[in-house]
C-alpha positions as CSV (number, residue, x, y, z in Angstrom):
1,M,-40.1,15.9,27.3
2,N,-37.9,17.6,24.8
3,K,-34.8,17.1,27.1
4,F,-35.7,13.4,27.3
5,F,-35.6,12.9,23.6
6,S,-32.4,14.9,23.3
7,I,-30.7,12.6,25.9
8,I,-31.9,9.4,24.2
9,I,-30.7,10.6,20.7
10,L,-27.4,11.7,22.2
11,I,-26.9,8.2,23.8
12,L,-27.8,6.4,20.6
13,V,-25.6,8.4,18.4
14,S,-22.5,8.4,20.6
15,S,-22.6,4.6,21.3
16,C,-23.3,3.3,17.8
17,G,-19.8,2.0,17.4
18,F,-19.2,3.7,14.0
19,E,-15.6,3.7,12.9
20,P,-14.3,4.7,9.5
21,I,-12.7,1.8,7.5
22,Y,-9.7,3.9,6.4
23,I,-8.8,5.1,9.9
24,E,-5.1,4.9,10.6
25,K,-4.5,1.7,12.5
26,Q,-1.4,0.6,14.4
27,N,-1.3,-3.1,13.4
28,N,-1.0,-3.9,17.1
29,N,-2.5,-7.4,16.7
30,I,-0.3,-8.4,13.8
31,S,3.1,-9.8,14.5
32,I,5.6,-10.2,11.7
33,K,8.5,-12.5,12.0
34,A,10.3,-11.9,8.7
35,V,10.0,-10.1,5.3
36,K,11.7,-11.5,2.2
37,F,12.4,-9.3,-0.8
38,I,12.3,-10.4,-4.4
39,G,12.6,-8.0,-7.4
40,E,13.1,-4.2,-7.0
41,Q,14.9,-3.9,-3.7
42,N,14.4,-0.2,-3.3
43,I,10.7,-0.4,-3.7
44,N,10.4,-3.4,-1.4
45,M,12.4,-1.6,1.3
46,K,10.2,1.5,1.2
47,I,7.0,-0.6,1.2
48,S,8.4,-2.7,4.2
49,R,9.2,0.5,6.2
50,L,5.7,1.9,5.6
51,A,3.5,-1.2,5.8
52,F,5.4,-3.2,8.4
53,P,7.0,-0.8,10.9
54,K,7.5,-3.5,13.6
55,I,9.3,-6.7,12.6
56,D,10.2,-9.1,15.4
57,A,12.5,-12.0,14.4
58,N,11.9,-13.7,17.7
59,S,8.1,-13.8,17.4
60,D,5.9,-16.6,16.1
61,G,4.3,-14.3,13.6
62,L,3.7,-14.0,9.9
63,Q,6.4,-14.5,7.3
64,I,5.9,-12.2,4.4
65,E,7.3,-12.2,0.9
66,L,7.3,-9.0,-1.3
67,N,7.9,-9.2,-5.0
68,S,7.9,-5.8,-6.7
69,A,8.5,-4.8,-10.3
70,K,8.5,-1.3,-11.8
71,T,7.9,-0.7,-15.5
72,I,8.0,2.6,-17.5
73,T,6.3,2.3,-20.9
74,A,5.7,4.9,-23.6
75,T,2.0,5.2,-24.2
76,S,1.9,7.8,-27.0
77,K,4.2,9.4,-29.5
78,D,3.8,12.5,-31.8
79,T,4.1,12.4,-35.6
80,S,7.9,12.6,-35.5
81,G,8.1,9.5,-33.3
82,K,9.0,11.5,-30.1
83,I,7.5,10.1,-26.9
84,T,4.9,12.4,-25.4
85,K,3.4,10.3,-22.6
86,Y,4.7,7.6,-20.2
87,R,3.1,5.2,-17.9
88,L,4.8,4.2,-14.6
89,T,3.4,0.9,-13.2
90,I,4.4,-0.7,-9.9
91,N,3.3,-4.3,-9.3
92,T,3.7,-5.8,-5.9
93,A,2.9,-9.4,-5.1
94,L,2.3,-10.1,-1.4
95,L,2.7,-13.6,-0.1
96,I,1.8,-14.3,3.5
97,N,2.8,-17.5,5.2
98,R,0.6,-17.9,8.2
99,R,1.3,-19.6,11.5
100,D,-0.9,-22.6,10.7
101,G,1.0,-23.3,7.4
102,T,-1.5,-21.8,5.0
103,T,-0.5,-19.1,2.5
104,V,-2.4,-16.0,1.2
105,S,-1.3,-14.0,-1.8
106,K,-2.5,-10.8,-3.3
107,L,-1.3,-8.6,-6.1
108,F,-1.3,-4.8,-5.8
109,T,-1.0,-2.8,-8.9
110,N,-0.9,1.0,-9.3
111,S,0.0,3.1,-12.3
112,F,0.2,6.7,-13.3
113,T,0.3,8.3,-16.8
114,Y,2.3,11.5,-17.2
115,S,3.6,13.8,-20.0
116,N,7.2,13.9,-21.2
117,K,9.3,16.9,-20.3
118,E,12.0,18.6,-22.3
119,N,14.3,18.9,-19.3
120,K,15.4,15.3,-18.4
121,F,16.4,16.2,-14.9
122,E,12.9,17.5,-14.2
123,L,11.5,14.3,-15.8
124,L,13.6,12.1,-13.5
125,Q,12.6,14.1,-10.4
126,F,8.9,13.9,-11.5
127,Q,9.3,10.1,-12.0
128,R,10.8,9.7,-8.5
129,N,7.9,11.7,-7.0
130,V,5.3,9.6,-8.9
131,E,7.1,6.4,-7.8
132,N,7.1,7.5,-4.2
133,N,3.4,8.3,-4.4
134,L,2.6,4.9,-5.9
135,I,4.6,3.2,-3.2
136,N,2.7,5.1,-0.5
137,Q,-0.6,4.0,-2.1
138,I,0.5,0.4,-2.3
139,S,1.7,0.5,1.3
140,A,-1.6,1.8,2.5
141,Q,-3.4,-0.9,0.5
142,I,-1.2,-3.6,2.1
143,K,-1.9,-2.2,5.6
144,L,-5.6,-2.1,4.9
145,F,-5.4,-5.7,3.6
146,L,-3.6,-6.9,6.7
147,D,-6.0,-5.0,9.0
148,T,-9.1,-6.5,7.4
149,K,-7.9,-10.1,7.6
150,D,-9.5,-11.7,10.7
151,D,-7.3,-14.7,11.0
152,N,-3.8,-13.3,11.0
């Protein structure tokens, strides 16, 4: 009797169809015909490489437009007027032209606040690392957005 219940529980648990939402997907069912860049070209190229690894100009797929902007703002200063904290923000507008002629747009925004450094070379290196991390996050959000759309 105990073996019977164990087998039933094993069958129910193994065939429930559970799949994590953030699982790495391959975008096999999404075909992309072209990607147009507006704004920050370096950011757009990095996002395109990460979010759209396969672009086929001969397919009858989606046409995508990326419009990215990067802003670095001073968020706080000390009493002498010297900047102590910065905020790096990357905004990316995604415009999808579907096969049926309709369009879908979504804005992705990520930002990070960090302290100023005395050594400006270290500050620039840190800013590049933060920028790359924000680009990776936006690319992951775009991939998830495309994966969750039923009617690509």
